[in-house]
N, C-alpha and C positions, 0 to 999 in steps of 0.2 A: 483572524488567523487565515481563513480561506475565503476569498470573495471573487465571485464571477459576476460580471455585469454585461448583460445582453450578448452573451457569447454565441457565435455561430461557427460551424465548421462545415465546409463544402469540399467535397472531393470531385475531381474531374471537371469537365466543362461541356457545354452544349447539351446534346441529347444524352450524354453519359453522366451528367452532373447528379450528384447525390448530396442532399442536405442531411448530414448526420446529426447536427445540433442546430436548433432554430431559436435563437434568442433566449438562451438559458441564463437566468440570474439566480444566484444562490449564495448565501452567507453561512459559513460554518465556524462556530466559535471554538476557542481553546477548550480542550478537554471533551468535546463532543465525540460520540461514536456514531457515525452516520452510515447507514446501509443504503446502497443504490440498487434498485431492482427495475426490471423491465423486460419485455419480450425481446427475442432476437431482432436486431436492427433498430432498437429503441434509442441507441446512442450511448449506452452506459460504458462500453469499452472505450469509445472515443473520448468521453468525459474523463475517464481515468487517465488516458494517455495525455490529455491536456493538463490535468492536475499534476502529473508526474514530470511535466515539462519535456516529455519525449516528442511532443508535437505542438504546433502553435495554432491558435484559433484563426479563422478567416477574418473575423471581426470581433469586437468586444474586448474587454480587459479581464485579466486574471491576476490577482494579487495573492501571493503565498507568503505567509509569515512576514508581511509588511513589504514584500518585494514585488513591484510591478514588472511582470515578465517582458512587457513591451520595451522597457528601457534597458534591458540587460543584454550584455554580449553573450555569445555562445559559451565562452569559457566560464563566465560568471554563472550562467544557468547550469552548466555541468557541475560546478562546485556546490551550487545550491541543492541540486538533486542529490549529490553524494553526501553532503553534510547535514542537510536540513530535512530530508525526506527519507524515510525508511520504507522499502518496498518488500512486500510478501507476495509471491507468485503461486499460481496453481501447481506448477510443475517443479517447485522447490528451487531449481537453478543452483544446486550445489555442485562444486567441482569434485569429481569422483576420486581424484588422487590426493585430495586434502582431507585431513581429519576434521571432525566436528568443530574443534577449537579453531583450526586454521580457516575453515569456512566462515565462522563467525567473524574472524579478524580480517577477512578478505577486503572489505572496503578500506581499511587502514593500510593493508599491504599494498594497495594500488597507489597510495599517496605518499607513504613515508616508511621509514624503518620502524618496525614495531618495538615499542618500549616495554619494559617489565610491567608497568602499570596498565598498559593495553591488554596484556595477557591476563592480568588479574581481573580486569573488567570482563573479558570474554568468559573466563571461568565462572565469575559471579553470575553472568547472564545465563550460562548453561545450567548453573545451579537453580536459578529462578524458574527455568523451564523443565526442571527435574531430569537434566541430562548430564549432571556433573560427572557421573561415573562413566559416561560414554564419550568424554571429551577426546580421547585418542582413537576413536573408531572412525572409519571412513563411511561414506554414505551406503556402500554395498553391505555394510554390517548393521545398518539401521532399518527399522520399519518405516513405512510411509508416514505415520504419525510422528515418529522421532525426527525424520528428515524435515517435516514441516516445522517442528519446534526449533530445530537448528536454524531454519530460515527466519523464524520469528526473532530468535536471539540475535541473528546477524542484522536484522532491521533496526535493532535498538543499539547497535555498537557505537554510533555517533551520538546517542541520546537525542535523536531528532525530535522536533516538535510535531512533525506530521508523519503519520504512518498510512500508507496506501496499500490496500490488499485486493488482489484480483482473484476471485473465486478460491480463497485459501483452503476450502474443504472439498474442492471439486474432485480430487483424486483419493479421498479418504472415505472409509465406511462411516455410517451415521454416528456410531458411538465415538469413534476416534475423532470425527469432525466436531462433535459437540465438545469434546475435551479440549481440542485446539482452540475453538472459539472462546470457551470460558477462559483459557489461558491468555488469549490475546486481549480480552476485555480486562482481565486482572492486571496484565502488564501495563496496559494503557492507563488504568486508574492509578497504579502505583507510580508511574512516571509522568503522569499529567499530559499524555500525548493526545492530539487530535487524530482520530481514525476515520478514514473513508474506505468502505469495503463494498466492492461490487460482488453481487451474488445472484444466483437464480433460485436459491433455496429460501422459501418463506420462513422456515424455522430458524435458519442461520441468520437471516436478516433481523429477526426479532431479538437477537443477542445485543444488537445496538440500542442506542437510546433514541434514535430518530430514523425514520424511514422515508426515503425519497423515491418516488416511482416516476420512471420516464416512459414516454410513448411517443413514437414518431419524432424523436429529437426534441421534445418539449417536456417540461415537468408537469406531470399529471396530478401528482399529490405529494404533499410534504407535511408530515405530522410526527409528533412524538410516538414512540412505541408504547402501546398500552399493555 
């Protein structure tokens, strides 16, 4: 599902050169929920950017859902990111003028005219995250936890095989954060998604089934969550 082979990422050159990732090799299977942890500067954000195809490695190979990113055009990578990867961000990234349902539909709105069956799927996803009654509400009418649940529903609109989450509980209180994480794991289990989540929170990380720790751009530990 996700394979990284000896991946490096270097920023800058000369005296300003920074090695963000140093020979990272990692394989993540279908249906796994992998948490990525590490101190500031460990390379976890860089790793997530590479997995989301927002950036390219300096060397090494990345294969997502059977697609070797080195062989793909920019347009093909854009479509891969839109259709095969669901993204959940710390800051929700909802459009304030759109309703919850419209925000869930946004990836489809960017690509085509929305069909009745698309709206039915959006409403089903909002029901799954317990927001069916809030479908017509805009983000300003929702709590932080509700906005994050809308973002989770949006990540599933293409029914993508891969879900990438960047500190999804970073702006939530501990109780709401725990609810959102439980929801994310339940959604992934129901839909069979592979989930990779970057977090600084040890308790959040343990919601996953596997924990990878980074330090200084290298994998320090990789083990099932006990």
